[in-house]
GUKE-234909 format. One record per residue (C-alpha): residue in one letter; z, x, y; residue number from 1. Coordinates in Angstrom, 1 decimal. Example, Ala and Ser with C-alpha at 12.3 -4.5 7.8 and 13.67 -1.06 7.14 Angstrom:
BEGIN
> A	7.8	12.3	-4.5	1;
> S	7.1	13.7	-1.1	2;
END
This chain:
BEGIN
> M	107.8	94.5	58.8	1;
> P	107.9	94.6	62.6	2;
> Q	104.5	93.9	64.1	3;
> T	102.8	96.6	66.2	4;
> T	99.4	97.0	67.9	5;
> N	97.4	99.8	69.4	6;
> N	94.5	97.6	70.5	7;
> F	94.7	98.9	74.1	8;
> H	91.2	97.5	75.0	9;
> R	92.3	94.0	74.2	10;
> L	95.5	94.4	76.3	11;
> V	93.3	95.2	79.3	12;
> V	90.5	92.7	78.8	13;
> E	92.8	89.8	78.2	14;
> N	95.5	90.9	80.7	15;
> I	98.2	90.6	78.1	16;
> P	101.7	90.4	79.6	17;
> L	103.9	93.4	78.8	18;
> I	107.7	93.8	78.6	19;
> D	108.6	97.4	79.7	20;
> V	112.1	98.1	78.3	21;
> R	112.3	101.6	79.9	22;
> A	114.9	102.2	82.6	23;
> P	113.9	101.2	86.2	24;
> V	113.5	104.8	87.3	25;
> E	110.8	105.3	84.6	26;
> F	109.1	102.1	85.5	27;
> A	109.0	103.0	89.2	28;
> A	107.3	106.3	88.4	29;
> G	104.4	104.5	86.6	30;
> A	103.7	101.3	84.7	31;
> F	100.8	99.0	83.9	32;
> P	99.4	96.1	86.0	33;
> T	100.6	93.3	83.6	34;
> A	104.0	94.8	82.9	35;
> V	107.4	93.6	84.0	36;
> N	110.5	95.8	83.8	37;
> L	113.2	94.2	81.7	38;
> P	115.1	97.3	80.6	39;
> L	117.2	97.9	77.5	40;
> M	119.3	100.3	79.5	41;
> N	119.7	100.7	83.3	42;
> D	119.3	104.1	84.9	43;
> E	123.0	105.1	84.6	44;
> E	123.2	104.1	81.0	45;
> R	120.0	106.0	80.2	46;
> R	121.4	109.1	81.9	47;
> L	124.7	109.0	80.0	48;
> V	122.8	108.5	76.6	49;
> G	120.5	111.4	77.5	50;
> I	123.4	113.7	78.1	51;
> C	125.1	112.6	74.9	52;
> Y	121.8	113.3	73.0	53;
> K	121.6	116.8	74.3	54;
> E	125.2	117.6	73.7	55;
> Q	126.0	115.7	70.5	56;
> G	122.7	114.7	68.9	57;
> Q	120.8	111.5	68.1	58;
> T	123.4	109.7	66.0	59;
> A	126.1	110.0	68.7	60;
> A	123.6	109.0	71.4	61;
> I	122.6	105.8	69.5	62;
> A	126.3	105.0	69.0	63;
> L	126.9	105.4	72.8	64;
> G	123.9	103.2	73.6	65;
> H	125.2	100.4	71.4	66;
> K	128.6	100.8	73.1	67;
> L	127.1	100.6	76.6	68;
> V	124.8	97.7	75.8	69;
> C	127.0	95.2	74.1	70;
> G	128.7	91.9	74.8	71;
> P	127.6	90.0	78.0	72;
> I	125.4	92.9	79.0	73;
> K	123.5	92.7	75.7	74;
> E	123.3	88.9	75.9	75;
> E	121.9	89.0	79.4	76;
> R	119.2	91.4	78.5	77;
> I	118.2	89.6	75.4	78;
> A	118.1	86.4	77.4	79;
> A	115.7	88.0	79.9	80;
> W	113.3	89.0	77.1	81;
> A	113.5	85.6	75.5	82;
> T	112.8	83.8	78.7	83;
> F	109.8	86.0	79.4	84;
> V	108.4	85.5	75.9	85;
> Q	108.8	81.8	76.2	86;
> Q	106.9	81.8	79.4	87;
> H	104.3	84.3	78.0	88;
> P	103.9	83.7	74.2	89;
> D	101.4	86.5	73.9	90;
> A	103.7	89.2	75.4	91;
> L	104.2	92.6	73.9	92;
> I	107.2	95.0	74.1	93;
> Y	107.0	98.8	74.8	94;
> C	109.2	101.8	75.7	95;
> F	108.1	105.3	76.4	96;
> R	106.9	106.4	72.9	97;
> G	107.2	103.2	70.9	98;
> G	110.4	104.5	69.4	99;
> L	114.0	103.4	69.1	100;
> R	114.3	101.5	72.4	101;
> S	111.4	99.2	71.9	102;
> Q	112.1	98.8	68.2	103;
> L	115.7	97.7	68.9	104;
> S	114.5	95.5	71.8	105;
> Q	111.9	93.9	69.6	106;
> E	114.4	93.2	66.8	107;
> W	116.9	91.6	69.2	108;
> A	114.2	89.6	71.1	109;
> E	112.7	88.3	67.8	110;
> Q	116.2	87.1	66.7	111;
> A	116.6	85.3	69.9	112;
> V	113.2	83.5	69.9	113;
> G	112.8	83.1	66.2	114;
> R	109.4	84.6	65.8	115;
> D	107.5	87.9	65.8	116;
> I	106.9	89.8	69.1	117;
> P	104.4	92.7	68.8	118;
> R	105.4	96.2	69.9	119;
> L	103.0	98.6	71.5	120;
> E	102.4	101.4	69.0	121;
> G	102.9	104.8	70.7	122;
> G	104.5	103.0	73.7	123;
> Y	103.7	103.8	77.3	124;
> K	102.6	107.3	76.5	125;
> A	99.8	106.3	74.2	126;
> F	98.6	103.5	76.4	127;
> R	98.6	105.8	79.5	128;
> T	96.6	108.3	77.5	129;
> Y	94.0	105.7	76.7	130;
> L	93.7	104.5	80.3	131;
> M	93.2	108.1	81.6	132;
> E	90.4	108.6	79.1	133;
> Q	88.7	105.5	80.6	134;
> L	88.4	107.3	83.9	135;
> D	85.7	109.5	82.4	136;
> P	82.5	108.7	84.4	137;
> Q	80.5	109.1	81.2	138;
> L	82.0	105.8	80.1	139;
> I	80.7	103.9	83.1	140;
> S	77.6	102.0	82.0	141;
> S	76.8	100.4	85.4	142;
> T	75.0	102.0	88.3	143;
> P	77.3	102.7	91.3	144;
> I	76.2	101.5	94.7	145;
> I	78.2	102.6	97.8	146;
> V	78.5	100.3	100.8	147;
> G	78.7	102.4	103.9	148;
> G	79.0	101.6	107.6	149;
> R	80.9	102.5	110.7	150;
> T	84.6	101.8	110.9	151;
> G	85.1	98.1	111.7	152;
> S	81.8	96.9	110.1	153;
> G	83.6	94.6	107.8	154;
> K	82.6	96.4	104.6	155;
> T	85.7	95.2	102.8	156;
> L	85.2	91.6	103.8	157;
> L	81.6	91.8	102.5	158;
> I	82.2	93.4	99.1	159;
> R	85.2	91.2	98.2	160;
> D	82.7	88.2	97.9	161;
> L	80.9	90.0	95.1	162;
> K	81.8	89.7	91.4	163;
> N	80.7	93.2	90.5	164;
> V	82.9	95.1	93.0	165;
> V	85.6	97.7	92.1	166;
> D	87.8	97.3	95.2	167;
> L	89.4	100.7	95.7	168;
> E	91.3	99.6	98.8	169;
> A	92.9	96.7	97.0	170;
> I	93.8	98.9	94.0	171;
> A	95.3	101.5	96.3	172;
> N	96.9	98.9	98.7	173;
> H	95.4	100.6	101.7	174;
> R	92.7	99.8	104.2	175;
> G	91.2	103.2	103.9	176;
> S	91.4	104.4	107.5	177;
> S	94.1	106.4	109.4	178;
> F	95.5	103.1	110.5	179;
> G	95.1	101.5	107.1	180;
> R	98.7	101.4	105.8	181;
> Q	99.9	98.1	104.6	182;
> I	103.5	96.8	105.1	183;
> S	104.2	97.3	101.4	184;
> A	104.0	100.8	100.1	185;
> Q	101.0	102.2	98.2	186;
> P	101.5	102.5	94.4	187;
> T	102.3	105.8	92.8	188;
> Q	99.4	108.0	91.9	189;
> I	100.1	107.1	88.2	190;
> D	100.0	103.4	89.0	191;
> F	96.8	103.8	91.0	192;
> E	95.1	105.6	88.1	193;
> N	96.3	102.9	85.6	194;
> R	95.0	100.1	87.9	195;
> L	91.7	101.9	88.5	196;
> A	91.2	102.4	84.8	197;
> W	92.1	98.7	84.2	198;
> A	89.4	97.7	86.8	199;
> L	86.8	99.9	85.3	200;
> I	87.4	98.6	81.8	201;
> Q	87.2	95.0	82.9	202;
> H	84.0	95.8	85.0	203;
> R	82.4	97.3	81.9	204;
> E	83.5	94.4	79.7	205;
> A	81.9	91.9	82.1	206;
> G	78.5	93.6	81.5	207;
> H	77.6	94.2	85.2	208;
> R	74.5	96.3	85.8	209;
> Y	75.8	97.6	89.1	210;
> M	79.2	98.6	90.4	211;
> I	79.7	98.0	94.1	212;
> L	82.2	100.3	95.9	213;
> E	83.2	100.8	99.5	214;
> D	82.5	104.2	101.0	215;
> E	86.0	105.8	100.7	216;
> G	85.4	109.4	99.7	217;
> R	88.0	110.8	97.2	218;
> H	91.1	109.7	99.1	219;
> V	92.4	106.2	99.8	220;
> G	95.5	106.7	102.0	221;
> R	97.6	109.3	100.1	222;
> L	96.1	108.5	96.8	223;
> Y	93.0	110.1	95.3	224;
> L	90.4	109.5	92.6	225;
> P	90.1	112.0	89.7	226;
> R	87.6	114.6	90.8	227;
> P	84.9	113.9	88.1	228;
> L	85.0	110.2	89.0	229;
> S	84.8	110.9	92.7	230;
> A	81.9	113.3	92.2	231;
> H	80.1	110.6	90.1	232;
> F	80.4	108.1	92.9	233;
> E	79.3	110.6	95.5	234;
> Q	75.9	110.8	93.9	235;
> A	75.3	107.1	94.2	236;
> D	72.8	105.3	96.4	237;
> V	74.1	104.0	99.7	238;
> V	73.6	100.6	101.3	239;
> H	74.3	100.8	105.0	240;
> L	75.9	97.9	106.9	241;
> E	74.7	97.8	110.5	242;
> I	76.9	95.9	112.9	243;
> S	77.1	96.0	116.7	244;
> L	80.0	97.7	118.5	245;
> D	81.2	94.3	119.9	246;
> E	81.3	92.8	116.4	247;
> R	83.1	95.8	115.1	248;
> V	85.7	95.6	117.9	249;
> Q	86.3	91.9	117.0	250;
> I	86.5	92.6	113.2	251;
> T	89.0	95.5	113.8	252;
> F	91.0	93.4	116.3	253;
> D	91.2	90.5	113.9	254;
> E	92.5	92.7	111.1	255;
> Y	94.6	95.4	112.7	256;
> V	96.0	93.3	115.6	257;
> T	95.9	89.5	114.8	258;
> A	96.4	89.7	111.0	259;
> A	98.7	92.7	111.1	260;
> Q	101.0	91.3	113.7	261;
> S	101.2	88.0	111.7	262;
> A	102.1	90.0	108.6	263;
> F	104.8	92.0	110.5	264;
> T	106.4	88.9	112.0	265;
> D	106.4	87.2	108.6	266;
> E	108.1	90.2	107.1	267;
> F	110.5	91.2	110.0	268;
> G	110.9	88.1	112.1	269;
> E	111.1	88.5	115.9	270;
> A	111.4	92.2	115.6	271;
> G	108.0	92.3	113.7	272;
> L	105.9	92.9	116.8	273;
> F	107.9	95.9	117.8	274;
> Q	107.7	97.2	114.2	275;
> W	103.9	96.7	114.3	276;
> L	103.7	98.7	117.5	277;
> E	105.9	101.5	116.0	278;
> D	103.7	101.6	113.0	279;
> L	100.5	101.7	115.1	280;
> Q	101.9	104.5	117.2	281;
> G	102.9	106.4	114.1	282;
> S	99.3	106.2	112.8	283;
> L	98.0	107.4	116.2	284;
> Q	100.3	110.5	116.0	285;
> R	99.0	111.3	112.5	286;
> I	95.5	111.9	114.0	287;
> R	96.6	113.6	117.2	288;
> K	95.2	117.0	116.4	289;
> R	91.7	115.5	115.6	290;
> L	91.9	113.1	118.6	291;
> G	92.9	115.8	121.1	292;
> G	95.5	115.6	123.8	293;
> E	93.5	113.8	126.5	294;
> R	92.2	111.0	124.2	295;
> L	95.6	110.7	122.6	296;
> K	97.1	110.1	126.0	297;
> R	94.5	107.5	126.9	298;
> V	94.7	105.6	123.6	299;
> G	98.5	105.7	123.6	300;
> E	98.7	104.3	127.1	301;
> S	96.2	101.6	126.4	302;
> M	98.1	100.5	123.3	303;
> Q	101.4	100.3	125.2	304;
> S	99.8	98.5	128.2	305;
> A	98.1	96.0	125.9	306;
> F	101.4	95.4	124.1	307;
> D	103.3	94.9	127.3	308;
> H	100.6	92.5	128.6	309;
> H	100.6	90.6	125.3	310;
> Q	104.4	90.3	125.5	311;
> S	104.5	89.0	129.1	312;
> T	101.4	86.7	129.0	313;
> G	100.8	85.8	125.4	314;
> D	97.3	87.2	125.7	315;
> P	96.4	89.7	123.0	316;
> S	92.9	90.4	124.2	317;
> F	93.7	93.7	126.0	318;
> H	94.2	95.3	122.6	319;
> K	90.5	95.3	122.3	320;
> Q	90.4	98.1	124.8	321;
> W	92.1	100.7	122.7	322;
> V	90.3	99.4	119.6	323;
> E	86.9	100.1	121.3	324;
> L	88.1	103.4	122.6	325;
> L	89.0	104.6	119.1	326;
> L	85.9	103.3	117.5	327;
> R	83.5	104.7	120.1	328;
> E	85.1	108.1	120.8	329;
> Y	86.9	108.9	117.6	330;
> Y	85.5	107.1	114.5	331;
> D	81.8	106.9	115.5	332;
> P	81.3	110.7	116.1	333;
> M	82.8	111.4	112.7	334;
> Y	80.7	108.8	111.0	335;
> D	77.5	110.1	112.7	336;
> Y	78.1	113.4	111.1	337;
> Q	78.8	111.8	107.7	338;
> L	75.7	109.7	108.1	339;
> E	73.5	112.7	108.5	340;
> Q	74.7	114.0	105.1	341;
> K	74.0	110.7	103.4	342;
> Q	70.7	109.8	105.1	343;
> Q	68.6	110.6	102.0	344;
> K	70.8	108.4	99.8	345;
> I	70.4	105.2	101.9	346;
> V	68.2	102.7	100.0	347;
> F	68.8	99.7	102.2	348;
> A	70.2	99.0	105.7	349;
> G	70.8	95.7	107.5	350;
> N	73.4	93.2	108.8	351;
> A	76.1	91.6	106.7	352;
> Q	73.9	88.7	105.5	353;
> A	71.0	91.0	104.6	354;
> V	73.2	93.5	102.8	355;
> R	75.0	90.8	100.9	356;
> E	71.7	89.3	99.7	357;
> Y	70.4	92.7	98.7	358;
> L	73.4	93.5	96.6	359;
> M	73.4	90.0	95.0	360;
> N	69.7	90.3	94.2	361;
> L	70.2	93.7	92.6	362;
> E	72.5	92.2	89.9	363;
> E	70.1	89.3	89.3	364;
> V	66.9	91.3	89.0	365;
> K	66.2	92.4	85.5	366;
END
């Protein structure tokens, strides 16, 4: 009897490796954090089988699938599953509903490796349903604490040192601001929800008393938290990180100029710096309405002037001028307004060291 499991909790807690045998287009739309796409059929094969199913029924579709996936193609796909299972002995197989595709893949893979390989009961659909249920704030047993602070305060740097953090920016692959896009794209909304549920389950399993989150609001880049979860976090106490403007300029410069330029040159070679500038200018254009024409012109000219100076002299320090301009004239007024709304929720305020000690002591005090 083929082995199956629906112990979704264990899959998350133990980070069990998963073989997703759906077509690449399905995997790209949404998958699980520990899954690798080793499809039974590619996109075109799946399309043809789907058409056959609609026009001629299941029996004909299965026959066509066997015809398309045979010989060297079949051997290659079985070899990929066998290699993955040899590298990850605890791996499981799944398709969309736990039906024919994963059953056939399971059978072929087991023949190749000579032992049982569990199949995910209910497939992707059942596991996805479970993960979505875990986003219910009523299942959160820890007390959320929001770390706030002006843009450039180093909130992300601070919370990533803590074991009881749920790092929304890392889960969303975005730095949270208008200029926060990473070189690699953000995940799909479905992937974001799956990863977020994964993080919440592991946080609960660890038994933390508090959940530390950065002050993001509902949106992180183009992605968003489910409304009930966002509303739950909005009620949390706030710990406010207080950093001087000079320190914030340096932190922002280090991340958005020094580190970002290095990432772009690693990715694109000599053209990387120009790609970085283009990305930066694109981010500036996205806030042009809120920035206003006069400030848009000043910041844009300062960016270009700093870039030209850096190119000609090797000195990047002029970039701090537009960084300070944006922080002081754009981000700070917005944050001042937000801070007024959150004033009653602030339970502690201090510099990075004081805030870190406060948060660590919270978890330790019984």
